[in-house]
N, C-alpha and C positions, 0 to 999 in steps of 0.2 A: 699896360698894358701885355702882361706873356701871350703872344698868340700858343693856340693849341697845341703847336709842334715839339715846344720848346718846353711846356709844362709835361707834357708824357717824359719828356729825357727829363726832365730836373726831377720827376716821379721813379724815371728804374732807375735813376743815379741814387736816389734817395733810401729806397730798398734794397741795393746789390750795396750798399756801404752798411748799412744796418745791418745788413746779416753776418759781413763780414767780420763786423763789432762783434754782435755779440757767438761770431763763434773762431773768431779769431787765437783761443786760447787750445782748441780743439784738436787740430791737427796733428800732435804727437799723438791722441790717446788710441793705446794700446786692444788687439782684439780680446771680445769678454766673450764667453759662452756660444749664441750658436750661431759668431765666426770659425770658433777654432774649426767645425763640422764644416760646415757651408763655405769656407772659405782654404784656412791654414791647410785642414784634411783633402779635401776637395780636389780629388785627382782631376777629374772632368775638365774641368774651370784652368789646372797650369796646363795640361795638351793642348787649349781649345779645341775640344773635342767635338764638334758640332751634331753629333750626331746621336754622340748620351745627355747631352745640352736640351737636343729638343725634346728627350726622350721623358724631362724631368717636369715638377706641377708647377715650376714658375721658369719657364726656358726664354723669354726676354732678361727678365730679373738676373739670371747669371752669365747671360752672354756678358753683361756688362761690366762680371764680375770673371769673368776672363778677359774682356779687353784690359783689367788694370789690373791684374795681372800679368799681360804679356808686353807692359810694359811698366809695371813697378815689383812686378812679385811680391812681394809682402810686406815692403815700403807701407806704412799703410794712411802717410799722407797723399797719394791720388786718392786710396779712397774716401779718406774723407772731405777732399774737394770736388767732387761725383757731386757725393751728397747734397750737399752744399748748392754747388751749382746750380741742382734739380730742386731745392726748398728754393733758391734765388729764383728760375724760371716759372716757378708756383707762384711766387707773391707777387711779380707780375702780368700772369694769366690773368689771374683775382684781379686788377686793376684794371685790367684792360675789358672783363669780361663782364664787368661794372661798368663801366664808361659808359661800352656799348649800349649798356639796357640802357640806364639813366638816359638815352636819345633814343628809346621805342616809343612813339605816338603814345605808349599807355602813360607818360608821362606828364602830365601839365608843367608849365612852362614853369611854373609857380616852386612844384617839388623839384624841377631840376634844379633850379636855383639851391635850393636848399639841401639837395642833397648832393650838392656837387663836389662836397671830396667824402662822400661815402666810401669810391671806391680807393683813395689812398688809404685811409681810414683804414680801409676793411685790409688792405695790402700790409700794411705795416703793422694791422694789429696779430694776425695771421703767423709774420717774418719771425715779431719776436717773443708769445706769446709759451712763456715757459712751456709749456707741456709739448712743443715740438720739441723738445733738450733729446728726447732716445731717439726721434725718428733724423736725427740731424747727426747724432754720435756716435747710435750704436748704428756701427756698419749693418750690418746686416738686415737694420730695419729701413733698410733703403728700398724695401717688397715697396714699402706702406706710403716713400715717397714717389720710388718712380711711378708705379698703379695710379696715384694722384695726378703725376705729370701728364700721363696718354688724357688722364679722366678729364683733367683740367683743359684740355689739351684736345678735344673729341667736341667741348661743349663750346669754347670759339670758334673753331672753323665753321660752326655750326649758324654761330649765332653771324661770323662775316659771310659763308655764306648768303644769310637773311637778308644783310647791307648790303649784298652786294647784288643781290636778288631783281631791283628794279635800275634800270638801262644798263646793263650790262650782257656783256653772252654768255648763251649757255653753255658754253666751254668752263670756264671760269664757277660756276656756279658746280656743274661737275668735276672739276678736282676739286673744290671745298668740299661738297661731299662724299668725292670719294677719300678727300685728306682724311673725315670722321671717321669713318667705316675702320682704316689704315690705324686712323690711334686707338677706336674702341679696341681692335683686335690685337693688338699689342699691350693692352692696357690688363684685359683679358688674361692674359700672355706672363703677366709680370705679376699678380695677387687676382686671388677670388672676390676682392673684393670690389673691382666694377663689374661685377653682374646685374648693377642696380644705373649701371649709367646711362640705359637707354630710358629709362623711367624719369632722371632726371632729365635729359634730353627733352623728350615728350613734355611732360611739366613744363620747362622752363616755354617748351613750344605755345601751352596753352596760356601762362601766363603775362607773356610776355612783348609774343610776334601776333599770336592769334588774336587776344587781345578777349582769351577769352569764349570764346570762338569754336567750338566741337568740331564744328565741321571745318575751320580751318588746317585742322591739327591735322584730322583726318582726308585731310585732301592732300597728303605728303606721305601715305600709307608703306607708298612703294619703300622709302627712304627706311623710313622706321621697321620694315619688315626685313633689312636685309644688316638692321644697325639690331635687332633684335638676334638674330642668327647666330651674331656675331657671339652672344652671351657661353651658345654653344662650343666655344673653344675653353672658356672656363670652365663649363663643364664636363669636359672632355676631358681634361690632362689637369684634377681635383675628385672624381666622382669616386675616388677613395675618402675623402673627406667629407664625404653626406652622407653618413652611416645616421638610422633614428636614435641610437641607441649607442653609446660606446664604453668600453670598458679602458680606466685607467691607463692600465696595465696594455690591452689594444695600442693608444697611442704613445707609449712608451716609450716603448719597445725601439731601439735603435735598427741599422743596416744587420748588424749579427741577428738580431730577435735576442739579445742579451737586455734585460730591465731593470734599471737599476734596483737595487735591494727596496731605499726610503721608499719609490715608486708600488713598490708590487709589495710594501705592507700596510702605504695608505690603501691599495686596494682594496686589498682582502678584508680590511677594517670599515671599508664604508661602502662596499661593491661597485655595480657600475655608475655613471655620468648620465643620467637617461637624458632626451631632449628636453620636457614637460621638467624637469632636475635647474636642468640647463639654462633655465628662460628665467623660472623664480628667482635663479642666480644672479639670471641679467637686469629684475627689475631693482635688486640691488647696490648690482656698478654701475643703471646709467645716473641715479641721480648719483652717487661720486663720482661720474662722470662729469656731470653737470656743477658737479662743485667746483671741483681741478679749473674746470675753465672757466669760474667765477673769481677763486681762492685758489691761486695753483701751489698751496702748500703743502708741502711732506713729502715729494715725488718719491719714484723709487720705479726703481728699474724690474722689482721683481718685489711681485706683493702674492703674503699669504689671506690670499682673502675671501670666506668661508661659505661651504659650499649648503644654499638654501635646501633643501630635502622635501617638506612638507610645504603646504601653505598654513602661514601667519600669518598677525594679525598688519605689523609693518609688510611684510610681503604685496597682503590686501590694498595697506593705503597708496605703496608708493606704485601697486598697478593701476591705480583710483589716477594719482598723480602724473606721470605719465600718459595717460586717457586724455585727462584736462588739456598735458598742454598740443599733444597731436591735434585735438579739435579744437585749438584756441587756436592754431597756423590755421585752420580748413575760414574758420572765423573773419581771420587775421586777412585771409585774401582780400576783402572789394576795400577794404581800413590800409593795408597796407601790405603792397605785395612783395615789397622786397624781406616784409621780415616776414611773413608768412611761407615766401620760400626756402628762405633763411632757418627755419624752425624745422619745416621738410625736408632738407637737407637734410638738417645734422640726424633724424628720426632713420631717414632713409636708408643713408649709408654707411649708418653702424650696425644694420641690419640684419646683416653678412654675419659680423659677427658678436652680436649682441641679441640675436634669435631665439632661432630652438638649431641653430646647427650647435652640435656639441662642438668645442675644443677646449681639449688638457686646461692649456691657461685661462681661467676665466676673466682675467682684467690684464691687459697691458694697457701703459699709455698711447704706442704708438699704433695702436685705432681709431685715439683720436684725430692722428692727422688730416683725416680726406674730409671728415667730422666737420672739424671742426672752422670749414670756411664758411661753414651754416653760424655758427656765431662768431665767426669776422662781422658775418653780412651783419647779422644784428644787433652786435654791437657799434660798431659803428652807423648808424642807419641810430642807433640811443645818442651814442655822443651829438649827432647832427645836431637831432631834435632841442639836446635840451641849449646847444650854442643857441640856435636862431632861437629857442624862448627868451634868451637873454640878450641879448642881441636886440631885438624887437619891447628890450624894455627898458635898455639904455636909447632907443630911436625915441620912440615914448616920452625920455625923461629929456631928452634933447629937445623935445616939440613943446612941452611946456614951461621948460625955459624962455 
């Protein structure tokens, strides 16, 4: 029997090898679309102008691009390598997050054995899923991969702080909780999707640390107040993106104030996109996202998704369906906490881009990068349940012979 340390080393090697095999042909992919103005023509990145970079709405992302440019100029290899390494680190963190989660006292010994392979299943599903292609290979989509890196790192550090809480010095706990705050700030400075991080950490605490005891979770209020304060970093640097109603023209205008003719014509024909219209459109987009997670066909970098201007039967049906899934997640709390947490993770982490905050492009596959962790957990548990049923039948057949 392999020791736990050797199993972990093999898991890390498997995750890394699979990622390199899948994306081995992507290192020479050229710059596309937003790469042009975000990297090729971004002179503050070329000059490594810290003052200008910190004044942008994604300073941490731009710092990584500046480092890439400093060492390799416009050689795409370095940019792709960083994206892939971040993707690998995310897969590894998912493995350890779930590994440590299963060691929580909330799981019986029977379930710990039953779900023993969930960490590696989920990590490999996350790493290998075709929906991640855009996030990993489209260079500027590093924003999603990097924000997810800090998101997962914050959660992992919180879990480790809890694991080392008993029998360890307060200094170590202080360092780990401090690491959570720093990682959260860096996530907020990378992309607004990190804004839901405090919710997911508090929810994790309630599910797997406090074992449903809200008083125990509330007992860490000082840490959570600091964690919630980090959200103001995201609000501060992205306040211009929080308009309740936004016209296509306003959003499409570049730094020079010029608007593409096609975009101007579209705005003239359709009028402004309101928060309610965006929300109704997302009621169609989210089921399509779910479909892509289960059946990743016809993947696309640039969708032409129809805008829903008025409530119709299909929109109402999707509203009921998604509400039912959210309610199901809550109902599953006492029956399958991992699945419950995975479903809530999907909806909560997707809420920044798929709720009422208007974004010109209503659908992008890279927006599934962070939420796909929830899907990976769900699918990994499902596979474990199916495999355990088959194994039980084999043992029953063997015993009856």
